[in-house]
C-alpha positions in Angstrom: 0.0 0.0 0.0 2.7 2.4 0.9 4.6 1.7 -2.3 1.4 2.1 -4.3 0.8 5.5 -2.7 4.3 6.5 -3.4 4.0 5.6 -7.1 0.7 7.5 -7.3 2.3 10.5 -5.7 5.3 10.4 -8.0 3.0 10.0 -11.0 0.9 13.0 -9.9 4.0 15.2 -9.4 5.4 14.2 -12.9 2.0 14.9 -14.5 1.9 18.3 -12.9 5.5 19.0 -13.9 4.8 18.1 -17.5 1.7 20.3 -17.4 3.7 23.2 -16.0 6.4 22.8 -18.7 3.6 22.8 -21.3 2.1 25.9 -19.9 5.5 27.6 -19.6 6.3 26.9 -23.2 3.0 28.2 -24.4 3.4 31.4 -22.4 6.9 31.9 -23.6 5.6 31.7 -27.2 3.2 34.6 -26.6 0.2 32.2 -26.6 -1.8 31.8 -23.4 -4.8 29.5 -23.4 -6.9 30.4 -26.4 -5.2 33.7 -27.3 -2.1 35.0 -29.1 -0.9 38.2 -27.6 0.1 41.2 -29.8 1.6 44.2 -28.1 0.4 47.7 -29.2 2.9 50.5 -28.5 1.0 53.6 -29.6 0.6 57.4 -29.2 -2.7 57.4 -27.4 -2.0 60.8 -25.8 0.3 63.6 -26.6 1.2 65.6 -29.8 0.3 62.9 -32.3 -2.5 61.1 -30.4 -4.7 61.3 -33.5 -2.3 59.0 -35.3 -2.1 56.5 -32.6 -5.8 56.3 -31.9 -6.6 56.0 -35.6 -4.1 53.3 -36.2 -5.4 51.4 -33.2 -8.9 51.6 -34.6 -7.7 50.0 -37.8 -5.9 47.3 -35.9 -8.9 46.5 -33.7 -11.2 46.3 -36.8 -8.8 43.8 -38.4 -8.4 41.7 -35.3 -12.2 41.7 -34.8 -12.7 40.4 -38.4 -9.9 37.8 -38.0 -11.3 36.6 -34.7 -14.9 36.4 -36.0 -13.6 34.1 -38.7 -12.0 31.8 -36.2 -8.7 33.5 -35.4 -5.3 32.2 -36.3 -4.1 28.7 -35.6 -7.4 28.1 -33.8 -6.6 30.9 -31.3 -7.9 34.4 -31.0 -5.7 37.4 -31.4 -5.5 39.6 -28.2 -4.3 43.2 -28.4 -2.4 44.4 -25.3 -2.4 48.3 -25.5 0.2 50.6 -24.0 0.4 54.4 -24.4 3.8 55.9 -25.3 2.4 59.5 -24.8 4.0 60.5 -28.2 7.4 60.5 -26.5 10.4 58.4 -27.6 11.6 57.6 -24.1 8.1 56.3 -23.3 8.1 54.2 -26.5 11.3 52.5 -25.3 9.8 51.8 -21.9 6.5 50.6 -23.3 8.3 48.2 -25.7 10.1 46.6 -22.7 6.8 46.4 -20.7 4.9 44.7 -23.5 7.7 42.2 -24.0 7.6 41.4 -20.2 3.9 40.8 -20.7 5.0 38.0 -23.1 3.6 39.3 -26.4 4.5 37.4 -29.5 4.8 40.5 -31.8 5.1 44.2 -31.1 3.1 46.7 -33.2 4.0 50.4 -33.4 4.8 53.1 -33.0 3.2 55.4 -35.6 6.0 58.0 -36.0 9.6 57.3 -37.0 11.1 58.9 -33.9 9.0 56.8 -31.5 9.5 53.7 -33.5 13.3 54.1 -33.6 13.2 54.4 -29.8 11.9 50.8 -29.6 14.0 49.2 -32.3 16.9 48.2 -30.1 14.5 46.7 -27.5 13.0 44.5 -30.2 16.4 43.4 -31.5 17.9 42.8 -28.1 15.0 40.8 -26.8 14.5 39.0 -30.2 10.8 39.9 -30.5 9.5 40.8 -34.0 8.2 44.3 -34.3 6.0 45.7 -37.1 5.4 49.4 -37.7 2.6 50.3 -40.0 3.6 53.9 -40.6 7.2 54.8 -39.6 8.8 55.7 -42.9 12.4 56.6 -41.9 14.8 54.1 -43.6 16.8 53.6 -40.3 13.8 51.9 -38.7 14.6 48.6 -40.6 18.2 49.2 -41.6 20.7 51.0 -39.4 22.7 53.2 -41.8 25.3 54.1 -39.1 26.0 50.5 -38.4 25.3 49.4 -42.0 23.3 46.6 -40.4 19.8 45.1 -40.9 17.5 45.4 -37.9 16.7 41.7 -38.0 13.5 41.8 -35.9 11.9 45.0 -37.3 9.5 45.2 -40.3 7.1 47.7 -41.7 3.9 47.9 -43.8 4.5 51.3 -45.4 6.7 52.7 -48.1 9.8 54.7 -46.9 10.9 58.3 -47.0 13.2 58.1 -50.1 10.2 57.0 -52.2 7.8 59.5 -50.6 10.2 62.4 -51.0 10.9 61.5 -54.6 7.2 61.2 -55.4 6.5 64.8 -54.2 9.6 66.3 -55.8 8.7 64.7 -59.1 5.1 65.9 -58.7 6.3 69.4 -58.0 8.5 69.4 -61.1 6.3 67.5 -63.5 2.7 68.3 -62.5 3.1 71.8 -60.9 6.0 72.9 -63.2 7.9 74.2 -60.2 11.4 75.5 -60.7 12.0 76.8 -57.2 11.1 75.6 -53.7 11.5 76.3 -50.0 11.6 73.4 -47.5 10.2 74.1 -44.0 11.2 71.2 -41.7 10.5 70.1 -38.2 14.1 69.9 -36.9 13.0 67.6 -34.0 11.5 64.9 -36.2 13.4 62.1 -37.9 10.5 61.7 -40.2 10.5 65.4 -41.3 14.3 65.5 -41.7 14.2 62.3 -43.8 11.6 63.7 -46.2 13.5 67.0 -46.4 16.7 65.1 -47.6 15.0 63.1 -50.3 12.8 65.8 -51.6 15.8 68.1 -51.9 17.9 65.5 -53.7 15.2 64.7 -56.3 14.1 68.3 -56.9 17.7 69.2 -57.6 18.1 66.3 -60.0 15.0 67.6 -61.8 16.8 70.9 -62.3 14.9 72.7 -59.5 16.5 75.1 -57.1 16.0 75.1 -53.3 15.8 78.8 -52.3 16.0 78.2 -48.6 15.7 75.5 -45.9 13.9 76.7 -42.8 13.2 74.9 -39.6 10.8 74.8 -36.7 10.4 72.6 -33.6 7.6 70.4 -32.5 5.1 72.3 -30.4 6.0 75.7 -31.9 2.9 77.9 -32.5 4.1 81.1 -34.1 5.6 80.7 -37.6 5.0 84.2 -39.0 8.6 85.4 -39.0 9.8 82.5 -41.1 6.8 82.6 -43.3 7.4 86.3 -44.0 10.9 85.4 -45.2 9.4 82.7 -47.4 6.9 85.1 -48.9 9.8 87.5 -49.8 11.6 84.6 -51.6 8.4 83.9 -53.7 9.1 80.1 -54.4 7.0 78.2 -56.8 6.2 75.6 -54.0 6.7 75.2 -50.2 7.4 71.7 -49.0 6.5 71.2 -45.3 7.2 67.5 -44.3 5.7 67.7 -40.8 2.9 66.5 -38.7 -0.7 67.8 -38.7 -0.6 69.9 -35.5 2.2 72.3 -36.6 1.4 72.0 -40.3 -2.2 73.2 -39.7 -0.9 76.4 -37.9 1.7 77.0 -40.6 -0.9 76.8 -43.4 -3.3 79.1 -41.5 -0.7 81.7 -40.8 0.8 81.5 -44.3 -2.6 82.2 -45.9 -3.2 85.1 -43.5 0.1 86.6 -44.7 -1.1 86.3 -48.2 1.1 83.4 -49.4 -1.0 81.7 -52.0 1.6 79.3 -53.4 1.1 75.6 -53.4 2.1 73.9 -50.1 3.1 70.2 -50.2 3.8 67.5 -47.6 3.6 63.9 -46.7 1.4 61.4 -44.9 2.1 63.2 -41.6 -0.6 65.7 -42.7 -3.3 63.1 -42.9 -5.4 63.5 -39.8 -8.9 65.0 -39.4 -7.5 67.6 -37.0 -5.6 69.2 -39.8 -8.8 70.7 -41.2 -9.9 71.9 -37.7 -6.6 73.7 -37.2 -6.0 75.1 -40.6 -9.5 75.7 -41.9 -10.7 74.6 -45.3 -9.7 77.8 -47.2 -6.1 77.5 -46.0 -5.9 73.9 -47.2 -6.8 74.8 -50.8 -3.9 74.4 -53.2 -2.1 71.9 -51.0 -0.9 68.4 -52.0 0.4 65.4 -50.0 1.8 62.0 -50.7 -0.2 59.2 -49.0 -0.7 55.5 -48.7 -4.2 55.2 -50.1 -7.2 57.2 -51.1 -10.7 56.3 -49.9 -11.8 57.3 -53.3 -9.8 54.6 -55.0 -12.4 52.4 -56.9 -10.6 49.2 -55.9 -13.1 46.7 -54.4 -10.8 45.9 -51.4 -10.6 49.7 -50.6 -14.3 50.1 -50.8 -14.9 47.1 -48.6 -12.5 48.4 -45.9 -14.0 51.9 -46.0 -17.5 50.6 -45.6 -16.5 48.3 -42.7 -14.6 51.1 -40.9 -17.5 53.6 -41.3 -19.9 51.0 -39.9 -17.6 50.3 -36.9 -16.6 53.9 -36.1 -18.9 56.2 -37.9 -16.2 58.1 -39.8 -14.1 57.7 -42.9 -10.7 56.0 -42.3 -7.5 58.0 -42.8 -4.1 56.5 -43.9 -3.1 55.6 -40.3 -6.2 53.5 -39.9 -5.7 51.6 -43.2 -2.0 51.0 -42.5 -2.8 49.6 -39.0 -5.5 47.4 -40.6 -3.0 46.1 -43.2 -0.3 45.5 -40.7 -2.5 43.5 -38.4 -3.6 41.3 -41.3 0.1 41.0 -42.4 1.0 39.8 -38.9 -1.9 37.3 -38.9 -0.7 36.0 -42.2 2.8 35.5 -40.9 1.7 33.7 -37.8 -0.4 31.4 -40.0 2.6 30.6 -42.3 4.8 30.2 -39.2 2.6 27.5 -38.0 3.1 28.4 -34.4 3.0 31.4 -32.0 6.7 31.3 -31.9 8.7 34.6 -32.1 11.6 33.2 -34.2 9.3 31.5 -36.7 7.1 34.6 -37.0 10.2 36.7 -37.6 11.2 34.4 -40.4 7.7 34.3 -41.9 7.5 38.1 -41.9 10.8 38.3 -43.7 9.5 35.9 -46.3 6.4 38.0 -47.0 6.1 38.2 -50.8 2.5 38.0 -52.0 0.4 39.6 -49.2 -2.4 41.8 -50.7 -3.7 44.5 -48.4 -6.0 47.5 -48.8 -3.0 49.7 -49.6 -1.8 47.3 -52.3 0.3 44.2 -52.8 3.1 43.9 -50.2 6.4 42.2 -50.9 9.1 42.9 -48.3 12.6 43.5 -49.8 15.9 42.5 -48.2 15.6 45.5 -45.8 12.1 44.4 -44.6 10.6 47.4 -46.5 7.5 47.0 -48.7 7.6 47.7 -52.4 4.3 49.4 -53.0 2.6 52.4 -54.7 1.9 55.9 -53.3 -0.9 58.2 -54.1 -0.9 62.0 -54.4 -3.9 63.8 -52.9 -5.1 67.4 -53.2 -7.1 69.3 -50.6 -10.2 71.1 -52.1 -12.6 72.8 -49.8 -11.3 70.7 -46.9 -11.6 67.4 -48.6 -8.9 65.1 -50.1 -9.2 64.6 -53.9 -7.4 61.8 -55.6 -4.8 63.1 -58.1 -2.4 60.4 -59.1 -1.0 56.9 -58.2 2.7 56.5 -58.4 4.3 53.1 -58.7 7.7 52.4 -57.2 
């Protein structure tokens, strides 16, 4: 009897140990029970909160659709949200916190500066990270170290392409011969676009009359705008974010500057119209990732679903978040397990993923090769102008 009891006890302990090992392995893979955890590192408050909130809405819509169809690998996706407050130091902290919560993939941030702040954390901890909207080339390939960021991927085109698109549009479509560039000197995104617009515009035979700068959170731009007015350029390129851009446009028009203003996807937030006003936005152009006016059936389906869910038309941040979530789900499915290394390898092998913003094939630097659109603001609304292939 005593021997039998001992055998039963040993068997029970071994069974519990095996169960604990199984649970530990599952938790370490980012899968817990019936869910697969995805960490969301986003600007939910702060200077670009509109971007973070919009992108999260796109991600949540995608996850809802995926889970309603049965999830991935017979598990539901679970989004773990953390606010980086639109600050790079918080983005670094949040990335570490999410990894400690055992997420299988990191998503975010929206801006290049906040994303770059989390890159080393993802690489060091060997957790794949996907940004839907950070366009600075150094996000995926560290130019200073001449080294690929092995665990970092993106779902958007990069600054060289975006800068080239707008420089070519200025030269070819607006017949611009001269330009002034007005840059946010605190933004990696803004400085990247400045560089590539300048290079391409010069190659086209254009002349940069001046390069002016401002800082995030500045509110009075009239002194610089007065200098720009005196230079009388054919176009003014402002590769910044909506909060400052809206004030720049409003003050420029008040000073009587009626020249075309141009920018990038950082303009694309509903708040831009509120800050600048529809009249100030007339005769302005931006590069972007998609247009809700695109007749493509996949675009229409997404726009309809987003409107039904949130009661508003989706901007670029929303669609990029939506595409990135589906891209991650596709990679997890191809990986065959909620395993960080396998998901990293599957993401790197992405070649034929079709999203709302187009077909995505990641190149050797983990950057998508995909088209951009040019939009014009007319009476406060974006109007589709052109689609530029890479």
